[in-house]
N, C-alpha and C positions, 0 to 999 in steps of 0.2 A: 149258906148263900141261897138266895132266891133263884129259882130256875126261870129261864125265859123261854117261852114257846110262842111262836107266831105262825099264823096260817092266813092264807088269802084264797079267794075264789075268783075264777074268771071263766068266761064262756069260750069254748073252742069248738066251732062248728056245731053249735047247738048242744054240746055236752058240758056239763058242769065238771070242772077239774079243780081239785084241791092240791095246793102245794104246802107242805109242812116242813118247817125247819126243826131239826132235832133239838131236844132239850139241851140248853147250854147254860152253865152257871156263869156268874158275873166274871170270875177270874179267867175262864176260858174265853169269854167274849173280849175281854180287855187284851189278852194275849193275841187273839186273832186280829183285833183292830190294829195293834202295833205291827204285826206281820204284814197286814195289808198296806199300811202306811209306808213301810220300808219297800214293799213290792212296787208301790207307785213311784218311788224314787228310781228304782232300777228300770222300770218301764219308761219313765220320762227320759232317762239317760239314753236308753236304746232308741227311743223315738228321735231324740236329738241327733244321734249318730246316723240313723237311717235317712233322715231328712236333710242331713248335712247342714244343720242350722248352727250358727255361732251364737250360743247363749251362755249365760252364766250358769254354773253348776250350783251356786250358793245364793243366798239372799244378798241384796244390795247392802253395802256397808254404809252406815250413817256418816262415818268420817269421810269416805270417798265422795258421797253426795254433797256433804256440807262444803267441800272445797270448790264445788262448781257454782255455788251461790255465795255472793258476798254478803256476810251477815252483819247484823247490828244488835244482836242480843237475843235473849229468850224471854218469853212471857208465859206464866202459868195460866192456862185457860180453864182449869177445873175439870169436873166430871162431865163426860159426854158419852153418847152412844155413837160408835164409829162403825162404818161399813168395813167389814173384814177384808174385802177385796182391795181396799185402799191402803192396807198395811203391806208395805213392799220391802221392808228391810229391817235391820237390826243394829242396835248399839252394842257392839262387842261380841255378839254370838252369831254373826252372819255365816260363819263356816260350819255351824251345827245343823243347818236346815237348807233344803233346796229352795229354788225360786218359788215353789208352791207351798212353802212352809212345812213340807213333810220332813221328818227327822232323818238326818244322815247318820252314819255309823258312829260318829263321835258324840251324838246327842245321848242323853241319859235315858235308857229305856225304862228304868224304874220310875223316874219322875213323870215321863210321858204317860205311862200306864196308871200312875196314881191320879193324875189329872183326868184321864179318860174314865177311870172308875168313878170319880166324883161326878163327872158329867153324866154318866149313865145312871147314877143314883138320883140325879136331879138336885144335887147339892149346889148351893149358891157359891160361886167362886169369886174371889176379890177382883176388882177391876184391874186391867192391865195398865201399865204406865207407857205412854207413847210420846214421841217427839214428832211434831208436825213440821214438815219442811216442804214448802211449795205445794201444798195440797195433798202430799203423800205422808204416810205415817211410818215411823220406825219404832220398833219395840225396845224399850229401855228395861222393862221388867214384865215377865209374863209370856215368854217365848213359847213354852210348852202349852199354855192355855190357848194361845193363838193357833198353834199347830193342831191341837185337838179340835178346836172350833172349825178350822178349815177342813179337817178330815171329815167331820160330821155335816158339813155344808151349812154351818151357821152363817147367817148373813150380817148380823150386827153383834157388836160386843161392847160392854161397858168399859170405859177407859178414863184415866186421868191424863189430860193432855197438856203438854208444854209446847208452845209454838216457837219455832226458831224464826225470828224476824229477819227478813232479808231487806236489803235496800230497795229492791223493786217492790216488795210488799208495802214498805213504808211510803214509797212514792204514790202507790195506788190509793192509799187511804187518806192522803192529804185532801183537805177541802178544795173544791174547784176555785180557781181564781175568779173573782168577781169581774164581770164585764161591765164596762161603763156604758151607760145609755145616753148617747148624745144626740 
C-alpha cells in the first residue's frame, strides 16, 4: 500500500512551524476514518442529550415522509448532480445511519470502509439512486456512498433521480389560466 504523508507550514509569532502527520497506509487511514465517523455519532448523541433537544437519532424514513404528502405517482428524472446536504433520508435503511448520515452500529463497517478506500484512491463510484419528495432527497441505493461523501465534506454527488409527484407539485406546474382582456 502507498503511504500517505502530509505536512503544512504556518507562521506563529514570526517563527515558521511545521506540523507533520506520521506515515499512514491506506488501510490504517480507512480504519481511522470509520472510527472517527462512529465517534461523530456518539458526540452527536451526547450533544443532543446535553442540549436537551428532541431530535431523531436516525435518518428520516421515506415511507413516513411520503404519508405526509398526497401523491400522484413517480417520474424518472435521470442523471443529475445533487447537493449532498439535500439528502435527508432513506428508503429502507434509515435505521443504519444517524441524521447526519454517519454510520450507526448496525451499518456494515466493511462496506463503509470499502467505499472510503475507493474514495481515497480517487476511483469513480457509480451514481447513487435517489427519490425526490418535495425538494428533499431520499436514498434508494448508495447509502454508504452518501455517508462517505458526507464524512469527507463532499458538496455534490452524481445521482439517478426519480421524483415522487405530489398533488401540490402537479398543481404548481399547471399553466396559468388565461385572463380575458375586456
